[in-house]
N, C-alpha and C positions, 0 to 999 in steps of 0.2 A: 504493500500499500504506500502511495507517494504522499509525503508530507506537504502541507499546504498552509499559507498564510491567508486568513480571511478577514476582510474589513467589514464592519457594520457601522453605518452612519445613522446615528439617531438612537437615543436611549429610552424611547418611550416603551410601552408594554411590548410591542412587537420586537424592537431591537434588543431589549433586556432579555426577553424570552429566548430569542434565537441565540444570543450570546451564552445563556445558561445551558441550553440544550446542547449546542455544538461543543462547548467546553467539556461537558460531562461525557461526551462520546469520543474525546480525545483530540478535537481540533484545536488549532492555535487561532485565537480570535483577538482582534483588537477592536474595542467598541468606543467610537467617538460620540460624546454627548456634550453639547455646547453649554448645557446647564450645570448647576453644581450638584444635582441629584437626578436619580432616574425617575421615569414615568411622570413627566410633568406636562403631558400633552392634553388633548381634550378630556374632560372629566368623565369617569364612569362610576357607577354606583350599584350596578345591578348585573346579576350573572346571566340573565336572558336564557334561562334553561327551558327553552320552548318557544320563546318569542311571543308570549301572550300578550305583551304590550302593543304589539303591531298587528292590528287586524287586517291591514292592507297587504301584508306580505304572504307569500305562498306557503302552503303546508310543507313543501320541500325545504324551504329556507328554515321553517321552524324546527323540523327534524334535525337539520344541520346544526342549528343553534343548540338544541338539546344535547346532541352528541358532543359538540365542542365545549359546552359548559361543564359537562361531566369531566371531560379531559382537563380542563382549566382547573376545576375544583380539586382534582387529584394532584395536580402539579403545584398549586399554590394554596394548600389547605389554610395556611396561616392568614390569607388575605380575605377569606370568605366569613361573612356575618350570617349565621344560621338562623334567620328569621324568615317566616313566610311572607307572601304578598297577597293582599286582597284586592280583587278587581271588582269595580262597581260600574254599572252603566247608568249614567244620569238619565232623567226623564226627558232632558233637552236633546238627547242623542237619538239618532234615527235607528241605531242597532238595538238588539235585544240580547239578554244574557244567554238565552237558549242558542243564539247563533254560535256561541263559542264551545258548546258541548261536544260537537263532532271532533273538533280539533283537539280538545282536551282529552278525549277518549283515545284519539289516534296517538297522542304523545304518551299517554299512560302505557299503551301497548308497545310503543317503541322503547320506552324506558324498561319496560319488562324484558324486552328482547335484548337490550344491551346488557342487562344483568345476567341473562342466560348465557351471553357470550363470555362474561367475565364478572364474577360476583363482586369484585372490587369496584365496579361501576355503580353499586348501590350506595350513592352518596347524597341522594336527594330525598331520603327517607324511604318508607315502604311504598312501592308502587301502587298499592291499593288506596293509599291516602295521598297520592300525588296532587289530587285536588279534592275539594270538598264544597258542597253547596250549602248555603245558609238562607232559609226562607225567611220571611218577615217575622213570623211567630218565634222562630229560634232567636233572631237577632233582638226582638223586643224583650225576650226573657233574659238575655245576657245583659240588657241595660240595667237590670237590678242588682247586678254583682259588682263588687268592688275590684279595681284593677289589682293585679298581684306584681310583686317586685321582679319576679323571674318567671314568665310564662312557661308552662310545661306541657300544655295541651292546646289543640286547635281553638277550643273554646276560650281558654284564658287569653290567647293572643287576640281573640275577636272582642273581648270585653271593651277596650277603649274605643274601637271602631263603633260598636253598638251604642256606647254612651255619648259620643261627641259627634257622629255624622248625623246630619239632618235627614232622617230616613224618608222624609216626604220628597226629597230631591233625587232619589235613586230608584231604579228598577230592581226587582227581586227575581231569583235569589242573588245574593252576593256570592262571590267565588273566591276561596282560599286556595292558593296554589304554591307548591314548594319551589318557588323562585326566590333565591337567597340574594343577600347583598354582597358587594364586592368592594373592597376598600383599597383605593388607589395608593394612599400613603403607606399602608402596610405592605402592599405588593411591591412598591418601589423600594421600601426599606429591606425587605427579605431578599429581593433579587440583588441589591447592591452588596449586602452582607455576604451573600453566597458567592458572588463573582469575585469578591475581594479574596476569597479563600481558595479560589481555583487557580492552579498554576497555568493553565491554558489560556487564561483571559487576561488581556492588558486593558484595564478599565481606565479610560482617559476622560475624566470629567472636566468641565470648564474648557473644553477643546472644540472649536469649531472647524468644520471642513470647508475650506475655501475654494478648492479646485479638485477636480478628478479627470483624469485622461486615460484613454485606452492605450495599451502597449502597441508598439508597431507590429509585433508578431501575433496580436489578437489573443494572447494567452494570459493576460492580466491587466492590472490597473495601477496607476500611480495616484496616490491621494496626498494632497497638500493640506495640512491642518495647522491651526495656531491656537495657543492658549493665552494669547494677548502679549506674551513676552517672547515666546519662542515659536518659530515656524519649522516644520518638519516635512519631509517628503518621503513617503514609503511605498514600496511596491508590494502589491497583493495579487494572489492568484485568483481570488473570488471576491466579488463585491456584493454586499447586501445593502440595499437602499431602504432604510427604515426611518426616513426623514419626516414621517407624518405628513402633515399638510403642505410641507415644503418638498416633498418627494420629487415634484416636477423640477425643482431647481437642479437637483442631481442629474435627472434625465437630460435636461438641457446642457448641462456641462459635458455630457457624453454624446450628445447629438441623438438622443433616442426620443422618439415621439410616443405619446400616450394620451388618449382621451380620458379625462377625469373631471370631477367636480370637487369643490371645496365648499364646506358650509360652516359658518361661524355660528356658535351656540353658546348659551350660558345657562348655568343652574344657580339658584340664589340660596345663600345661607341665612337662616333665620333662627331665632331663639324663642322657644315657647315653654309650656309647662314641663316640669321634670318629674311629675308625680306618676307618670304611667310609661310602661314599655310598650311600644307600638310595633305592629308589622308595617312593612311598606304598604302604601295604599295607592291604587291607580283608579282614577275616574276617566274613563274613555271619553274621547271626543274627536272631532274632525280636525286634523292638523291644519294650522294656518288660519283658523276661524276663531271668532271670540269665544267659542266653546271648545277650543283645543284641549287635548288630554291634559289633566293635572295629575301630577306625580308627587307623592308625600313620602320622602325617604328619611327615616329616623336615625339619629345617632345618640350616643350617651350624652348625659348633662342637659337634655332638653333641646338640642340642636336638631334642626330639620332642614334638609336640602330640598328645594322646590323646582320642579320643571312645570312650566305652563306652555303648552305648544301652540302659542299665539305669536303674532308678529311684534307684540309689545312686551313680551316676556322672554322666553327661551329663543324664539326665532327672531331674525332681524331682517328689515327691508333691505334688499341687495346683499343679503349675507350668503346667498348661494350663487356661486359663479362657476363657470366651466372654462376648460383649457381652450386653446385655439390652435389652428395649424401652425402658427409661428412659435408657439411655446407649449411645453407640456405642463407648465405651472399656471394654474388659474390665478387671475389677478384680483386678489381681495382688495376692496376699497382700503385706502390708507387709514381710515379711522379704525378699522378692525385690526390692522397691523399694529397701530399705537396701543390698542387695548392688550393685544398679545404680548408685545415686546416691552412695553413701558408701564402705563398705569391707567386705570379707569378714572373718569371724573367722579367724585363722590356723589354729585348731584344725580348722575345717571344710575349709580349703584342703588341709591335710595329710591329713585323713581321706579325703576324696574323691579326692585325687591318688594316694594309696596304693592305693585300690581300683582306680583306672584301671590303675595299674602292674600289680597282681596280675591284673587282667582280661586284660591283654595278655600277661603272662607265662605264661598257660595255653598260648599258641601260640608264644611266643618265650621259652623258659625263662630265658635269661641276662638278660632285661629286668628280672627281679626286683631286680637291683642298681641300677636307674635311681633317681635322687633327684628329689625335689621341687625345681623350679627357680624358680618364681615364683607369683604369684596366677594363677588361671585366666584364660583368655579367655572372655568370658561376655556375655549380653545376652538380651533378649526379642525373639521373632520374631513378627510378625503374620502371620496366615493368613486371608485373606478367606473368608467363608462358614462352613461347619460341618463341612468335610472335613479332618481333621488330616493326611491323607496328601498333601494337595495340594502340589505343588512348582513347577509352571509357572504363574505368575500375574504380572500386570504393573500394570494400572491400571483404575480406574473413574471415571466422571464424574457430576457432578451439574450439570445445566443445561449451558450452553455455556462457562462461564467458571471452572470449579472441577474440577481434576484430583486424584485421590486415588492416590498411588503405593502399590501393594500387592505389591511383589516379595517373593517368598519366597526365591528364590535370586538371588544377585548378577547371574547371567548374563542375567536378565530386564530389565535396566535400559534397554537400547537399544530393544527392542520397545515397552517403556513410553513411552519418549521419542518414537519414531515416531508413536504414537498420539496424544500430545499435540500434536505438530507438525501432524498432520492437522486437529485442532480449531482450531489457530491459523490455519491456512490458510483454513478455513471462515469464520473471523471476519474475514479480511482482514489479519491481523497478520503473516503470513509468505507469501512468494512460493510459488506452487504448484510452481515448478521444483525446490524443495528437499525436497519431499515424498517420502520413501522412497528418495531417491537416495543419501544418505550420500556425497556427493562428496568428503568428507574422511575419511580412514581414521584418522589420528592427530591428535588435537586439540592442536596446538602442543606437541609433546613436549619437556619440559626436558632439559638435558644429564644424562647418567647420573650424573655425580658430584654434581650438585645433588640428584638424586632419592635417591641413597644417603645423603647427609648429612641431608636433611630427614626421610627414613624413620626413620633411626637416632634423630633427635632426638625424633620422635613416639613411638617405642617407649620411649625413656628417660623421657619426661615422663609416660607412662602406667605406669611402673614395670615394664616388661618387659625381658627380655634384648635387647640391640641386635641379637644375631644373628638374631632372629625377623624383622627388617627386611631381611634379605638373602636371596637365592635361590641355589640350588645350580647351575642351569644356565640359561644365557642363550640367547636366539633365535639360531639359526644353528648350534648344536651339532649334530653328526651324530646325537646321541641324541634330538634333537627331530624 
């Protein structure tokens, strides 16, 4: 087997995962990340184990997301918050809860099939309870119960929803599904701690790639990078472009064309009551309308992350742009680049956060008392091709030695890396025995205390409440 040097440009969830995976199977990897910590791209908070948030996507994409989410949970168990998600269909919505049943049953069957293939895939609880329906009578009965400090049963998880949601605004039944939370601070912390221990990875934080060229013989690349003080040039046998929404910039350096879109989005950080432990709650709605989906994502200490899929909250006018024949890099408006690279105006933070609070308070009236807690979680998401509803995507290739990471959801990063490993095997850089086997489930997991400390430091350095780096429920809880 021939030894190879592999460059990865970008330390988001795609680049960090590729570095971890490839280092573990014996590759020599250099990971360039211009930020001071890993996984600082578009925010994610949800495992998407089945894609139940997105009614508009195909069943095929939902099954792909389910399979990928199981893989991701096994790879990053320390980043998962083991709490369920409640899905509600508002009266203002044209859909019905019953419209979701066929998909949920299909996903339950697929989950059972995955477990039959490998019992270690049973990471979303018992498949018989993958989802559960709550009619109005059941929910009304739970209104009379007091919230518990650490929910252990589906009913206990449902208590705060029953007590606080205005039941006159939603259709029944409500649906509880085993879709878990995913903590980006913990994932970034654990990935960095693991990579720092692996001999095969050269982790270069605070280092930006300024140029990339193809070798004259077509068998490699030269990458120029700077840490602000020193500039280096290195030759690599294989290049993985994991530059996130700036992926097109690397494509342009190399003269590679690619059709893609980029969308700027934001989620808002609020502080509310600390007296109850909530599940995640999704109120369905039509994207881009005043009744767009509302997403309530709870964290410890009373913090709640909000999505409101309207143009005044999570979405932005002119926030979705596409590439052109002249450039593979979509041209985001300068005001979005300013938000990404420098700072938000606080007046914009307050205005959009308040709109998010008001949007959620239509269904949870007491939430109107929530406060703006920090700047938003935000970023630009790349979407390959020209379909803005695409959710299950992973990687594309140019020639034998260039991989372009194109994940839309974090759960796709392992199928992405599997495809890259297949290419490396074909080039003779990796042993065929490692292809598709994933003989390791957990990539050198650091001690929990180290993860907690590092995750808290990352949140603080990015000016977010440190409680966002914590999770509500750990693996092994009966609620999981």
